[in-house]
N, C-alpha and C positions, 0 to 999 in steps of 0.2 A: 492533609494539603493536596497529596497527589490525587486523592480520589475526587477532590472538589475540581481540580484542574481538569481531570479527565471529563467530568460532566459538563463543564464550561465547554471544552474544545469539542464535544459531540454536539452540544446545542448549537454551536455555531455552524456545523456542517449538516444540520437537519435537511437541506434542500439539496445535498450533494447527490449526483449521480454515480451509481457504481455499475458500469457495463459488465458485459460477460456473465449476466446472471446472478452476481453477487448482490446481496442485500447488505445495507448498512450494518446490520447486527452480525451477519456472518464475517464480514471484513474486520469490525471491531474485535469480535471474540476470538479471531484467530491471532490479530496483531497484537492486542493490548497487552496479554501476559510475555509475549515475546519480546516487547519493547521494556515493559517493566523488569524482566529478569536481567536485561542488559544496562540498566539504568538509564535509559536514555528517554524515556516517556515524559518529556518535558516540553514546554513551548507550544505554540499555536500547531506546528507541525507534528507533535507528539512523538518526536524522535525520527520521523520519516525522513528527515534531511540527512542525519547521521546515518542511519541504517542504509539509505539510498546511496551515499557515497562509498559506503563499504562494499556493498552488493556491485556497484558499477566497477569498482576497482578489481573485483574478482569475478568479473562476468564470463571470462573464458573458462575459468575452472568451474563455475556453477553451471554453464552450459554443457560442459563437458561430463559432469556428473548427473544431470538430471535433463538430458536432451529434449524428451518428450514433453517434460513440464515447460521448459523454456520455449519450445516450438509453439505449444498451446498460447502461452503468454504473449509471444510475438505476434503470433496470429490474431489474437483478441485486439492487441494494441493497433494494428494495422488496420483492422476492421473499424475500430473505433475512430481512428484519424480520417479514414476514408469517408465514414458516416457523417463527420463533423464539418467536412469540407463543403463550402458552398458551391454550387454548380455554376 
């Protein structure tokens, strides 16, 4: 059933936009096994809600352990938000 849920969830996101040079396939190939190992790959958000809250709760620690990666992520998010704003 989990496999079926994954396929349904993926088909719902066919038109999703992945900024920062990521493709849908690369995002899913990295995320899917991670969420499945933690037993949270369920629902429409495929566990992103659960893992997002955990990451946010530990943001300072993650930022201190991986400052360059987090800085790159923050820059990509800032760029995406600036691009999405209407003039």
